[in-house]
Each structure stands twice: as structure tokens, then as C-alpha cells.
N, C-alpha and C positions, 0 to 999 in steps of 0.2 A: 455554140459550145466548141465547135471544131477549130475555131480560130485560136483557141487557147494555146495550142502547141506552136511555139516560136522557134524552138531548137531541140535537138535530140542528141544524147550521148550514148554510144554503144561501147561496152567494154567487157572484157573477159574477167571474171572473178577468179583469181588464182595467181600464183607466183610467176608463171611462165606463159609464153604465148604459143606453146606447142603441146600436143598430146600425141600418143602413139597411134599409128594407123593399123589398129588391130580389130576394128569393128565393134569394140565393146567399151573402150575407155570413154569417159565423159568429162565435160567441163560445162560451165554455166556462163551464158551471156546475159548481161544486165543492161536494160534500156532505162534511161532516165529522161523524162520529158519536162521541158521548162516552158513557161509562158513568156509573154513579152516583158514582164517585170523580172524575169529570171527566177521566178518562184516555181515550185513543183506543180506540174499540170496533171492532176489526178483524174481518173475516170475517162481517159482518152484512149482511143484505139490507135495502135501502132502495128506495123507489119514488118516482119523480119524475112528477108530473102535468103533462102538456104540452098547453097550449091550442093549437088550430089556427085557421086562417082562418075556418072555418065555425062555430066555437064548440065543436066536439067536443073532448073531453079524452082524450088518449092516455096510457098508462102505460109508463114505461121502468123496468125492474127492474135494479138494480145491486147489486154486493157490495163492501163497503168493504175496503181493503187493510190492511196491518199498521199504518198510521198512522191508520186510521179514516176514510180518505178514498176518495171515488169521484168521477169526473168524467164529464160528458156534454156533447157538442157540440150547441149550438143552431144550427139553420139559420134565417135570418130569414124572417118572414112576408112575403107580398106585399101585406098590408093594413096601413096605418098604424094605430097604436094602442098601448095599453098592455096587456101580457100578463103575467099572474101565474102563476109557476111555484111549485108546492108540493112539498115532499119530506116523506115520512112513513115510518113503519115498518109493514110489513104485519102486525105482531103487537101493535101498540098504537095505538089511535086518538088517544091523548093526546100522542103525540110527533110534532111536525111543525114545519116552518118554511117560509117562503116568500120570494120575491124577485120584484120587478117588472122587466121589461125593456121598453124603449121602442123601437118600430120606427118610424123616422122617414122621412118622405117624402124622395125624392131631389131634389125641386123646391125652388128658392129662392122662398119665399113672402113677400109683403109686402102690407100694407093701406094704402090711400090714400083721401083725401077730395078729390075733384075740385074742390070748392067753396072750398078753402083757397088761393085765388089770391094772388099777390104780384107785385111788379114783375119782369118778365122771365119769368113763368111762362106755361104754356099756358092756354087758355081754361077756363072754369068747368065745362065738360063734357068736358075732355080730360085725358090724362096723357102726359107725355113722359119716357121713360127717359133718365137722365143718362149717356149714352155719350160717350167721349172719343176724339179723333183720335189716331192712333198706336198703337192697340191692336186686337187681333183679336177679331172677333165672329162667331159662328155658332151661333144658338140659336133655340128656339121660345118665344114668349110667349103665355100664355093670359090674356086680358084680363079674364076673370071675367064676361063677358056672352055666352058661347057662341061667341066668335070668337077666332081665333089668328092670329099673324103670324110669319113667318120673318125673323129679323134677321141680316143678313150683313155689315153695315158700320156704323161709328159714325154716319154720316150717312144711314143708311137711312130713307127717309120713313115707314116703318111703325113707327118707334120712338115716334111720336106716334099716340095712338088717341083717337077721338072716340066718346063714348057717347051712346046715345039718351036716357038720363036721367043727370043729375048726381048726385053723392053718394058714398057709401062703396063702394069696390071692392077686391076681393082679386085680386092679380096673381100668377101662377105662371110663373116662368121655368124651362123644362124643358131640362136639359142632359144629353143622351145622351153615351155614350162617343165621344170625338173632337170634341165641340162645344167652343166657347170663349166666354168672357165675361171678358176680361182686366181690365177696369176698369169700375167703376160708382161715379161720384163727383159729388156735387152741388156742392161747392166754393162754397157760399153763393149759388148761382144756380138758375135754372130752377124746377122744381117742388119746391123744398126744403121748403115748408110743407105740401105735399099728402101726403107719405109720413108715415103715423102709426104704423106698426108693422113690425118685421121678425119674422115669425112662424116661419120655418124657414130655416136656411142651406142645407140640402140639399147638393148636389154643387158648390156655388159654389166656385170656386178662382180668385181674381183675382190679378193680378200685383202690384197695389198697392191699399191701402186709404187712401192719403194723402188727407186732407180729404174722405173719402167722405161723411160725414154733417154736414159743416160747414154751419151755418145751418139744419139741419133741426130746428126748434124744437119740432115736435109729435111727433117720432118716439119710440117706445118700443121697446126691443129685448129682449123676453122670451125669444127663441129660445135654445136650448141652443147 
């Protein structure tokens, strides 16, 4: 009976290949086993290797149903990174498949260069977040130099930060449950040339993105 598995397919059921690294988000991995005729191999044992935060690999043993399928629920890590899940047959080292899952930070992460000044921008050792009147704000910003600020209004003076040294900075906006950042828009003004990359969208949920990056000539947006 064990020779019935000739191939295995492991896939995530869902629209994306990532989930948030919050320790509670879940997704489902589906295993499909096929025999040598490429028909579903039901009633067969399969093993999923599960990576953990600390690097240890756990093994989950499943049995395929009449359609040759078995499912396992993945709970997200609390450590950001790429995790590789592998499925195999306990009776054949040659039959296996794998899939990568990406556990993303909840933070909105951007990269800036303070020295890219322009008319109307902050100084060459500063960054000013492009907040707008009429929207709600309540979040924490980590300026990337071991300092943080609590922002509670569009004109909060702490939305401008001065660094001890000018140059490239990574800024993390931390949005916990109940926090808000309803708009973030340059509109061809302010520090539009200083932002160089959107690295992670995280839990950012704005009311509008209208003209958000207008005039940001140096920005790249590789984030998923």
C-alpha cells in the first residue's frame, strides 16, 4: 500500500503567500498525493515538516482522504521571515514537495535619506511625516535611531524628528489594535524626495491614498 504515493503537491490555500507575524494569524496548507497513474492516493500517510521560531523542525503526521488530500492549519510565527514547509512520505525519501510562507511584520516600514532636501522640506538632518489635517492619528513611530514618538494629531510637533547624524534612515510606524493613521500623503510637498522605499505595508489602513506619493521621485515600492 505504501508504494501508491508517486508524487506529492503541497500548496497554500489562499490568495497570497504571506501572513502577518502576530502569533495568531492562520492559513491552511493542503497536501495532495498521487499514485503512479497520477490518480489520487487516498488513505496514505504523509508528514509535514514544520519550522519554528527557534529553528527547530516539528513533524505533523496526516492521512490523505479519498481524494488524496490532507490539510494542516499553520499558525503564524512571531518572528518575521521566510519559512519553508516540506511534505514527504514516511516510506520514500524520494517523494517530497515544499512551499515557502512569508511571515510579515505588522509595522509600516519605510526608508528615507535625510540629505535629499528640496524646497519646503525639513532640514538635512530631519524627517517630517506627511500627515494631513482632518484625519485621525494615534500611533507610535520608531525613528530608527533608538528613539520613538507617540503621534496623536496631524500637527503633532513630534511628527518631525531631528537626527544626530544625517543619512539613510529606516522608519517603522507601529500600529496596534485601535490605533489609527488615516492619511499619509506627500502631494508634491514636504519631504517628498527624502522617502526612498516602502519596505513593508504592515497593518497600515488609510482612508485615502490620493496623491500619497505624488512628487516622490526617489521612492521605490518593492513591498508586497
